[in-house]
C-alpha positions in Angstrom: -2.0 -6.6 -9.4 -3.6 -7.3 -12.9 -0.4 -6.3 -14.7 1.4 -9.0 -12.8 -1.3 -11.8 -13.2 -1.9 -11.0 -16.8 1.5 -10.2 -18.2 3.3 -12.7 -15.9 6.3 -10.4 -15.4 7.6 -8.9 -12.2 6.6 -5.5 -10.8 8.6 -3.4 -8.4 7.2 -0.6 -6.4 9.6 1.6 -4.4 8.1 3.9 -2.2 10.0 6.1 0.4 7.7 6.5 3.4 8.2 7.5 7.0 7.5 4.6 9.3 5.3 6.4 12.3 5.2 3.0 14.4 7.9 0.3 14.3 7.3 -3.3 14.3 8.6 -3.5 17.7 10.2 -1.1 20.2 13.7 -2.6 19.2 13.3 -1.1 15.7 13.8 2.4 16.6 10.8 3.7 15.2 8.7 3.6 18.5 10.0 7.2 19.0 7.0 9.6 18.7 8.9 12.8 17.8 8.2 12.6 14.0 5.2 14.6 12.8 2.3 12.7 11.1 2.7 13.9 7.5 -0.9 13.2 6.5 -2.4 15.1 9.6 -0.1 18.0 8.7 -1.3 18.0 5.3 -4.9 17.7 6.2 -4.6 20.7 8.7 -3.0 22.7 5.9 -5.9 22.0 3.4 -8.4 22.9 6.1 -6.6 25.9 7.1 -6.4 27.0 3.3 -10.1 26.4 2.9 -9.3 23.9 0.1 -11.5 21.2 1.7 -13.9 20.7 4.5 -14.2 18.3 7.4 -17.1 16.6 5.6 -15.1 16.2 2.3 -12.1 14.9 4.1 -14.4 12.3 5.9 -15.7 11.4 2.5 -12.0 10.7 1.1 -11.0 8.7 4.2 -14.1 6.7 4.0 -13.6 6.0 0.2 -10.0 4.8 1.1 -11.1 2.7 3.8 -13.8 1.0 1.8 -11.3 0.5 -1.0 -8.8 -1.1 1.3 -11.5 -3.2 2.9 -12.6 -4.4 -0.4 -8.9 -5.2 -1.5 -8.2 -7.1 1.8 -11.4 -9.1 1.3 -10.4 -10.2 -2.2 -6.9 -11.1 -1.2 -8.2 -13.2 1.7 -10.9 -14.8 -0.7 -8.2 -16.1 -3.0 -7.0 -19.7 -2.4 -3.6 -20.3 -1.1 -1.0 -21.3 -3.8 0.1 -24.9 -4.0 3.3 -25.9 -3.2 4.4 -26.7 -6.6 3.6 -23.1 -7.8 6.1 -21.3 -5.2 8.7 -21.1 -7.9 6.7 -20.4 -10.9 6.8 -16.8 -12.4 10.0 -15.9 -10.0 12.1 -14.4 -12.9 11.3 -13.1 -16.2 13.9 -14.2 -18.6 12.8 -11.7 -21.4 11.8 -12.8 -25.0 13.1 -15.9 -26.5 16.8 -15.6 -27.7 17.7 -13.1 -25.1 
């Protein structure tokens, strides 16, 4: 977010993830036959004695705290004013291009 705000350039993030739960039952993602990849990874780490339940809880607690803080920061930002809606939509490159 700092990059976008300070550089005033767009940023694209593409993530290929499995959607375990759909937005609605009509999305087709309501089927529960797909394995939870995070639960599987955690089980493997535990099985291989690479992490303990306590360490895993610390990881999840840190992520939940970070997400909570990020959400609180977003919630506290003022809503953009109507005349700002089209600002910084396109990056035209350096002058002369």
